[in-house]
C-alpha positions as CSV (number, residue, x, y, z in Angstrom):
1,M,35.6,2.6,-2.3
2,T,39.1,2.3,-3.8
3,V,40.0,2.0,-7.4
4,F,40.7,-1.7,-7.0
5,E,37.4,-2.3,-5.1
6,A,35.7,-0.7,-8.1
7,H,37.7,-2.8,-10.6
8,R,38.2,-6.0,-8.6
9,G,37.7,-8.2,-11.7
10,R,40.4,-6.5,-13.7
11,G,42.7,-6.6,-10.7
12,A,42.3,-10.3,-10.4
13,F,42.7,-10.7,-14.2
14,N,46.0,-8.8,-14.1
15,A,47.3,-10.9,-11.3
16,A,46.5,-14.1,-13.2
17,F,47.9,-12.7,-16.4
18,F,51.2,-11.8,-14.9
19,R,51.4,-15.2,-13.1
20,V,51.0,-16.9,-16.5
21,M,52.8,-14.5,-18.8
22,G,55.5,-13.3,-16.3
23,P,58.1,-15.9,-17.5
24,Y,57.6,-14.9,-21.1
25,I,57.9,-11.2,-20.4
26,E,60.9,-11.8,-18.2
27,F,62.6,-13.7,-21.0
28,H,62.5,-10.6,-23.2
29,V,63.5,-8.0,-20.7
30,R,66.0,-10.0,-18.5
31,H,69.1,-8.6,-20.1
32,R,68.2,-5.0,-19.3
33,K,67.0,-5.9,-15.8
34,R,70.2,-7.6,-15.0
35,R,72.1,-4.5,-16.0
36,V,70.0,-1.9,-14.2
37,F,69.1,-4.0,-11.1
38,A,72.7,-5.2,-10.6
39,G,74.2,-4.8,-7.1
40,L,70.9,-3.9,-5.3
41,P,71.4,-3.2,-1.6
42,R,69.9,-5.3,1.2
43,T,66.7,-3.1,1.4
44,V,64.9,-2.1,-1.8
45,V,61.7,-0.2,-2.4
46,E,59.7,-1.4,-5.4
47,L,56.8,0.4,-7.0
48,G,54.2,-2.0,-8.2
49,S,55.8,-5.3,-7.2
50,G,53.0,-7.3,-8.8
51,V,53.4,-11.0,-8.4
52,G,57.2,-10.7,-7.7
53,A,58.9,-10.8,-11.0
54,N,61.9,-8.8,-9.7
55,L,62.5,-10.8,-6.6
56,R,65.1,-12.8,-8.5
57,Y,67.3,-9.7,-8.6
58,L,67.5,-9.4,-4.7
59,E,69.8,-11.5,-2.6
60,P,68.3,-14.0,-0.2
61,G,67.9,-12.3,3.2
62,S,67.2,-8.9,1.6
63,T,64.1,-6.9,2.4
64,L,61.7,-5.7,-0.2
65,V,59.4,-2.8,0.6
66,A,56.7,-3.5,-1.9
67,I,54.3,-0.7,-2.8
68,E,51.5,-2.7,-4.4
69,P,47.9,-1.3,-4.4
70,N,46.3,-4.3,-6.1
71,P,45.3,-6.8,-3.4
72,A,44.9,-9.6,-5.9
73,M,48.7,-9.5,-6.3
74,H,49.4,-9.9,-2.6
75,R,49.1,-13.6,-2.2
76,P,51.3,-14.7,-5.1
77,L,53.8,-11.9,-4.1
78,R,54.1,-13.3,-0.6
79,A,54.5,-16.8,-1.9
80,A,57.2,-15.7,-4.3
81,A,59.1,-13.8,-1.6
82,G,59.0,-16.9,0.6
83,R,60.5,-19.0,-2.2
84,R,63.2,-16.5,-2.8
85,G,64.1,-16.0,0.9
86,V,63.3,-12.3,0.8
87,E,61.6,-10.5,3.7
88,L,58.5,-8.7,2.4
89,D,57.3,-5.4,3.8
90,L,54.0,-5.2,1.8
91,R,52.2,-1.9,1.7
92,E,48.8,-1.5,-0.1
93,R,49.4,2.0,-1.3
94,P,49.6,3.9,-4.6
95,A,53.0,4.8,-6.0
96,E,52.1,8.5,-5.8
97,D,51.8,8.2,-2.0
98,T,54.1,5.5,-0.6
99,G,53.9,6.8,3.0
100,L,57.7,6.3,3.4
101,P,59.7,9.0,5.2
102,D,61.8,11.6,3.3
103,G,65.2,10.4,2.4
104,S,64.7,6.8,3.7
105,A,65.7,4.7,0.7
106,D,68.9,4.0,-1.2
107,V,67.2,2.4,-4.2
108,V,63.7,2.5,-5.7
109,I,63.0,0.2,-8.6
110,S,60.1,-0.2,-11.0
111,S,59.3,-2.3,-14.1
112,L,56.2,-1.8,-16.3
113,V,54.6,0.5,-13.7
114,L,54.9,4.1,-14.8
115,C,52.6,3.2,-17.7
116,T,49.7,2.5,-15.3
117,V,49.8,5.2,-12.7
118,S,47.5,8.2,-13.1
119,D,50.2,10.8,-12.5
120,P,53.7,9.6,-13.6
121,A,55.3,13.0,-12.8
122,G,53.8,12.8,-9.3
123,V,55.3,9.3,-8.9
124,L,58.7,10.5,-10.0
125,A,58.5,13.4,-7.5
126,E,57.6,10.8,-4.8
127,V,60.6,8.7,-5.8
128,R,62.9,11.7,-5.4
129,R,61.4,12.5,-2.0
130,V,62.0,9.1,-0.5
131,L,65.5,8.6,-1.9
132,R,68.6,9.6,0.1
133,P,71.2,11.8,-1.5
134,G,73.2,9.5,-3.8
135,G,70.3,7.1,-4.1
136,T,69.1,5.7,-7.4
137,F,65.8,5.0,-9.2
138,R,66.2,2.0,-11.5
139,F,63.6,1.2,-14.1
140,V,62.5,-0.8,-17.1
141,E,59.4,0.6,-18.7
142,H,57.5,0.5,-22.0
143,V,56.9,3.8,-23.8
144,A,55.4,5.4,-26.9
145,A,56.8,4.6,-30.3
146,R,58.1,7.4,-32.5
147,D,55.5,9.6,-34.1
148,G,54.6,8.6,-37.6
149,T,55.5,4.9,-37.2
150,P,53.0,2.0,-37.7
151,T,53.6,1.0,-34.0
152,R,52.6,4.4,-32.8
153,A,49.4,4.2,-35.0
154,L,48.6,0.8,-33.5
155,Q,49.2,2.1,-29.9
156,R,46.8,5.0,-30.6
157,A,44.2,2.6,-32.1
158,L,44.3,0.2,-29.2
159,R,44.5,2.9,-26.5
160,R,41.1,2.4,-24.9
161,P,40.8,-1.4,-24.9
162,W,44.4,-1.8,-23.8
163,A,44.0,0.7,-20.9
164,W,40.7,-0.9,-19.9
165,T,42.2,-4.4,-19.8
166,F,45.4,-3.5,-18.0
167,E,44.1,-1.2,-15.3
168,G,44.8,2.1,-17.0
169,C,48.1,1.1,-18.8
170,S,49.1,3.6,-21.5
171,C,51.3,2.8,-24.4
172,E,51.6,6.4,-25.4
173,R,53.8,8.0,-22.6
174,D,57.2,9.6,-23.2
175,L,58.5,8.3,-19.9
176,A,62.2,9.1,-20.8
177,A,61.3,12.8,-21.1
178,L,59.4,12.7,-17.8
179,V,62.4,11.1,-16.0
180,R,64.7,13.7,-17.5
181,A,62.4,16.5,-16.4
182,A,61.9,15.1,-12.9
183,G,64.8,16.9,-11.2
184,F,67.3,14.0,-10.9
185,T,70.9,15.0,-10.9
186,R,71.5,12.8,-14.0
187,A,69.7,10.0,-15.8
188,E,71.1,7.2,-17.9
189,I,68.4,5.9,-20.2
190,E,68.7,3.2,-22.9
191,P,65.9,3.0,-25.5
192,Y,65.4,-0.4,-27.1
193,R,62.8,-2.5,-28.8
194,L,61.5,-6.0,-28.0
195,R,60.7,-8.5,-30.7
196,S,57.4,-10.0,-29.4
197,P,53.8,-10.4,-30.7
198,F,52.7,-7.6,-28.2
199,V,53.7,-4.9,-30.8
200,T,52.2,-1.9,-28.8
201,F,54.4,-3.0,-25.8
202,N,57.7,-3.4,-27.7
203,P,59.2,0.1,-27.5
204,Q,60.9,0.2,-24.1
205,I,63.4,2.1,-22.0
206,A,65.8,0.9,-19.2
207,G,67.8,3.2,-17.0
208,V,69.1,4.6,-13.8
209,A,68.3,8.1,-12.4
210,H,70.5,9.5,-9.7
211,V,69.5,11.9,-6.8
């Protein structure tokens, strides 16, 4: 039995949540996404494609290799790809084990994904493995607030219910440090803060890491 078979209800809830709340989330993060996802090539690998929030950053006629382990996301993702004119290569696999060949991708992207995986360092190692020399990993992620702040205290207090609701999502990861330690040749990372009612979710980073 897979994780998503064991937690089918939460997988369906999250698919519905992101269909409804996706435009609101996109409104808040669109400026960073436009910067880090600018000039994407014709074929893009995406970790955790969800219901297709990032398809808008691909040109029509592009191919998205979508690594999406939650089957409840697949139908809306296929529909969104059809509307955007993007060819979808959908793979029901975890981000830690994409099944892609070594050095086979020019770009890997993710948004709001590294918070949910069980082994973010392992995912970053997988990203480096599949990228060609000169390739880039482009990301927009939410992270832990600074120690001693009210936001960090709230993240800590809501740790368990938040993780249970959002399929293991953690608000307490220092993902910038993990990216910098992952062995990329260089990483350009911008920390910023959203202004939204989802306070635990508001500390974010956006960046590009180079192989």
